N, C-alpha and C positions, 0 to 999 in steps of 0.2 A: 660451585655455582655461585655462591655468594661473593666469593673473591672476584670472579670475573665481572660481575655486576658492580662491584665496588671500583675496579678498575676502569670500567666504561664511564661510570658517574664522575670519577675524579678527573679523567682525561678530557671528557666532554665539558665539564665545568670550566677548565682551563681555556678550552677553544671558545666557549661562549664568552668568557671573561674578556679575552683578547679582542673579540669582535665588539663588544660593548664599549671597551676602552677606546677602540679605534673610532667609534662614532662621536665620541667626544673630543678626541685629540689625535690628529693625524700622526704626530711625532711619537706620542706615548703608545699608541696603537702598533705602530711599525717597530718601535723598540721592542715591545713584548713579543711581537710576531717574529722578530729577528732572533731572538733568544732561542736556543735549542731546547724548548720546553719538552717537546715530544721526545727527543732523544734522552733527555734526563729522566724522563717518566719511563721510558723503555729500559734504560739502564737499571734505574731503581726496581721496577718490576722483575727484571731478569735476577737481580741480586736477591730480592726478597724470596723469589721462587727457587733460590739456591742452584742457579745455573752455574756451570763451571766458569772460572775466571777467564779461560780462554775464549769463551762464548761472548762474554760481556766485553772484553777488550777488542775482539774482532768487530763487535757491533759498532763501538766508537770509531775504530780505524776505518771501516768501510763507509760510515756516515760521513766522515771528513771527505773521502773521495767522491762520494755521490752528491755532496753538496755543491762542490765546485762547478760541475757543468750546468747547474740551475740558475747560477748568477745572471747570465745573459738574459734570461727571461724577465729578470726585475728591471733591466734597463729598456728592454723592448716593450714591455706591456703598456707604460704610460704613453708612448707615442702611438702604439697600434690602437689603444683605447680611443684616443683623441681623433684618429683618423677613420676607424671602423665601427666604433661602439664596443660595449662589453664583451658579448658573447663571441664574435669574430676574433677580437683581441685575445680573449682567453684561450680559444682554439689555436690561434697562431702562436701563441706563448707556449702552449703545450707541444707543438710541432717543433718550435725553436729548441725547446728543452731536450726532446727526444733526439734531435739531431745533434745538438751540443754534447749529449750524454754519449752517443754513438762515436762521434769524433774524439771525445775526450778518452773513452775506454780504449780506442785504437791507438791513440797517442801515449798512453801510459803503460801500455801492454809490454813494450820493450824494457820497461823498468821493472818488471816483474809483478805489476799490479793488475790482477785480473778481475775487472769489474763485470764482465759478461761471460 
C-alpha cells in the first residue's frame, strides 16, 4: 500500500509541477507537458515492479501509436477555444481525438498494428 501511495505522490507532483511552470512560462510549460513524463514514469514503475521485458517494451510500442492520433487535437484546441470558449473546445477536442483515433486505428490495421 505504501508503494502505491508513493507512486501517486510522485506522479501527482510531476503533474502539479508542469501546471505551475506553465503558469509562469507558456513555452516552458508546453515543453514539460510535451515530454513523455507519464510514459517514463509508467515504464519505471513497470521495471521496478519486475514486470516482464515484453510488457515494458509493448507499453512503449503502443504508446507511440496511441500518441499519433492525439496530435490533431493540439492544433484544433487553440482555434476552438478562441471561437467557443474553454469547455466546448475541450469537449470538441476530445471528440476530434476519438474520431482521429478510430480512423488511425482503421488505417494502420492493414500494417498488422492492432490498436482496438
